[in-house]
C-alpha positions in Angstrom: 174.1 43.9 -0.6 176.0 41.7 -1.7 177.3 41.0 -5.6 175.2 37.4 -6.1 172.8 35.7 -4.6 172.8 31.6 -4.4 171.0 29.1 -3.0 173.3 25.6 -2.6 170.7 22.8 -1.1 172.3 20.0 0.7 174.4 23.0 3.0 174.0 20.8 6.0 177.5 18.8 5.9 180.6 17.8 3.0 180.4 18.9 -0.1 176.9 21.4 0.1 178.3 22.7 3.4 182.3 23.3 1.9 180.8 24.5 -1.4 178.5 27.6 0.9 181.0 28.1 3.1 183.3 29.3 -0.1 180.9 31.3 -2.1 180.2 32.9 0.9 184.3 34.2 0.9 184.0 35.0 -2.4 180.9 37.6 -1.9 177.8 36.0 -2.7 174.7 35.8 0.2 174.7 32.2 0.2 170.4 30.4 0.9 171.7 26.9 2.9 169.0 24.7 2.0 168.4 21.6 3.0 166.6 18.7 6.5 167.6 19.2 9.2 167.8 22.1 10.9 170.3 22.0 12.8 172.8 21.0 10.3 172.1 24.0 8.8 172.8 25.9 11.5 176.1 24.3 11.9 177.4 25.2 8.5 176.2 28.9 9.5 178.3 28.7 12.3 181.3 28.4 10.2 180.9 31.1 8.5 182.4 33.4 10.7 182.4 37.0 9.2 180.0 35.8 6.1 177.5 34.7 8.3 175.1 37.5 7.8 175.4 36.7 4.0 173.7 33.2 4.8 170.9 32.1 5.6 169.0 28.9 6.8 165.8 27.6 4.9 164.7 24.0 5.9 164.1 22.1 2.6 162.6 18.6 1.5 163.9 19.2 -2.4 161.8 15.6 -2.8 158.1 18.0 -1.6 157.6 20.6 -4.0 156.0 22.9 -1.6 159.1 22.7 0.1 160.7 23.8 -2.9 158.7 26.4 -3.9 158.6 28.3 -0.5 162.4 28.4 -0.6 162.8 29.9 -3.9 159.6 32.4 -2.5 162.1 33.7 0.2 164.8 34.2 -1.9 163.2 36.1 -4.3 161.3 38.1 -1.8 164.7 38.6 0.1 167.0 39.9 -2.6 164.4 40.0 -5.8 166.1 37.7 -7.8 168.6 34.4 -8.2 172.1 34.5 -9.2 173.6 30.8 -8.4 171.7 27.1 -7.6 173.7 24.4 -6.4 172.0 21.0 -7.2 173.6 19.3 -4.3 170.9 17.4 -2.1 172.1 13.9 -2.9 171.5 10.3 -1.5 172.3 6.1 -2.0 171.8 3.2 -0.9 172.9 0.4 1.3 175.4 -1.7 -1.5 173.0 -4.5 -1.5 172.6 -7.1 -4.9 170.3 -5.7 -7.4 167.8 -8.4 -6.6 167.5 -7.5 -2.9 166.8 -3.8 -3.5 164.0 -2.5 -2.4 161.3 -0.2 -4.1 161.7 1.8 -1.5 164.9 2.5 -1.5 165.0 3.1 -5.1 163.0 5.6 -5.2 164.2 7.1 -2.2 167.4 7.5 -4.0 165.3 9.1 -7.7 162.8 11.4 -5.5 166.5 13.3 -3.7 169.1 12.7 -6.9 166.8 13.6 -9.5 163.6 15.1 -9.4 165.0 17.5 -6.4 167.3 17.7 -9.1 164.0 19.0 -11.5 162.5 21.3 -8.8 164.7 22.8 -7.9 165.8 23.6 -11.2 162.0 24.3 -12.7 161.8 26.9 -10.3 164.8 28.5 -10.6 164.0 28.8 -14.3 161.3 30.8 -13.5 162.8 33.6 -11.8 166.0 33.6 -14.4 163.8 33.8 -17.1 162.1 36.6 -15.2 164.4 39.3 -13.7 166.5 41.7 -14.5 169.5 41.1 -15.6 168.0 38.2 -17.1 169.9 35.1 -16.8 171.9 32.7 -13.8 174.0 29.5 -13.5 172.7 26.0 -12.3 175.3 23.9 -11.5 174.5 20.1 -10.6 176.6 17.7 -8.5 177.1 14.7 -10.8 179.4 11.5 -10.3 181.7 9.7 -12.2 179.2 6.8 -11.4 177.1 7.8 -14.4 179.3 6.1 -16.7 181.6 3.8 -14.6 179.4 2.8 -11.7 181.0 1.1 -8.9 179.1 -2.5 -8.3 175.7 -3.1 -6.2 175.0 1.0 -7.0 172.0 0.5 -10.0 169.7 3.4 -7.5 171.9 6.0 -7.8 173.7 5.4 -11.2 171.3 5.4 -12.6 170.3 8.6 -11.3 173.4 10.2 -11.4 173.5 9.0 -15.2 169.7 11.0 -15.8 171.4 14.4 -14.0 173.7 14.5 -17.1 170.8 14.0 -19.5 168.8 16.8 -17.3 172.0 19.2 -17.4 172.5 19.2 -21.1 168.7 19.3 -21.6 168.4 21.9 -19.7 171.1 24.3 -21.1 169.5 23.9 -24.3 166.5 25.4 -22.9 167.8 27.7 -20.7 170.8 29.2 -23.0 168.1 31.8 -25.3 167.4 33.2 -21.5 171.1 33.4 -20.9 171.2 30.6 -18.0 173.3 28.9 -18.4 173.8 25.2 -16.2 177.0 22.5 -15.9 177.6 19.7 -14.7 180.3 18.5 -11.4 181.2 15.0 -11.9 183.1 14.2 -8.0 185.1 11.1 -7.5 186.0 10.5 -3.2 186.4 14.3 -1.9 186.6 13.0 1.6 183.2 13.7 3.5 181.1 11.7 5.8 180.4 9.2 2.7 183.2 8.7 1.8 185.0 7.9 4.7 184.6 3.8 3.9 187.0 4.5 1.4 189.9 4.0 3.7 188.9 0.7 5.0 188.4 -0.4 1.3 186.2 -0.3 -0.8 184.2 -3.2 -2.8 185.9 -3.4 -6.9 184.0 -5.2 -9.7 186.5 -8.6 -9.1 185.3 -8.7 -6.0 188.4 -7.4 -4.5 188.0 -4.7 -1.5 190.8 -1.8 -2.2 191.3 0.9 -0.3 191.3 4.1 -2.1 192.5 7.3 -1.6 190.3 10.4 -1.1 191.1 14.1 -2.0 190.4 17.7 0.7 186.7 18.9 0.1 187.4 22.1 -0.8 189.0 21.5 -3.7 185.4 21.0 -4.8 184.0 24.2 -3.3 187.2 25.4 -5.1 185.4 24.6 -8.3 182.1 25.3 -7.3 183.4 28.9 -6.8 184.9 28.6 -9.5 182.3 27.7 -12.5 180.4 30.1 -10.5 182.2 33.1 -11.3 182.4 32.5 -15.7 180.3 35.3 -16.9 177.2 34.0 -18.2 178.8 34.2 -22.2 181.2 30.9 -20.8 180.7 27.5 -19.2 182.1 24.4 -17.8 180.0 21.9 -19.0 181.5 19.1 -17.4 184.0 19.0 -14.8 185.8 16.0 -13.2 187.5 16.1 -9.9 189.1 13.6 -8.5 191.8 11.9 -6.2 194.2 11.1 -9.0 194.9 7.7 -7.6 191.4 6.0 -7.3 190.6 3.0 -9.8 188.8 5.1 -13.4 191.2 5.6 -15.3 192.0 2.2 -17.7 191.6 -1.2 -15.4 193.7 -1.6 -12.4 
């Protein structure tokens, strides 16, 4: 039996896939959660010798019953949960604010914020009751929370809210040995950031090509955060492409 049990949401691609594979290699049994069963199977196919340490669970983080079912599977399988990586997220097309539909706004809030809340709530229920008590939750935030891009209101607002949820839940979990932290990511090379090399709209209206970093750097950071004893916590970690237009002006 593995030493620790983890859930990674959005495990079918990008940061979620890379982090899930890294956690498997670090000795976790990882529950791969995501909406698309075929994408989860693709992640599983890349697990190599660690395949037996992974379980795919098709999950819609915006659906309360679906989230509850995921955590029930984990609890029935292992009786405990040591790590939740709230990674699932989405954005909207970069359109002017006045053209943003309510449907698009709600879709981002439902995944990025409500989905994180639903998973955190279920993790708290298990982590409070299990023996030994406690566990760790890592939320996927974004540097956009404090330094937004143009035409990014839904994504930026939800990631700003994630920071508040991270701090609040860390405070609420403290007495139960539940450590909650956040990783803020800048330009990891995934399908979502492919457009960076072609050029991205800047605040001054220019289009500028931006550097990216290998997603494995993010996965390694998640594993580091997850490896700490519960008496230590990375409250916020920023991992970003050094040359991206984020630090200072220009």
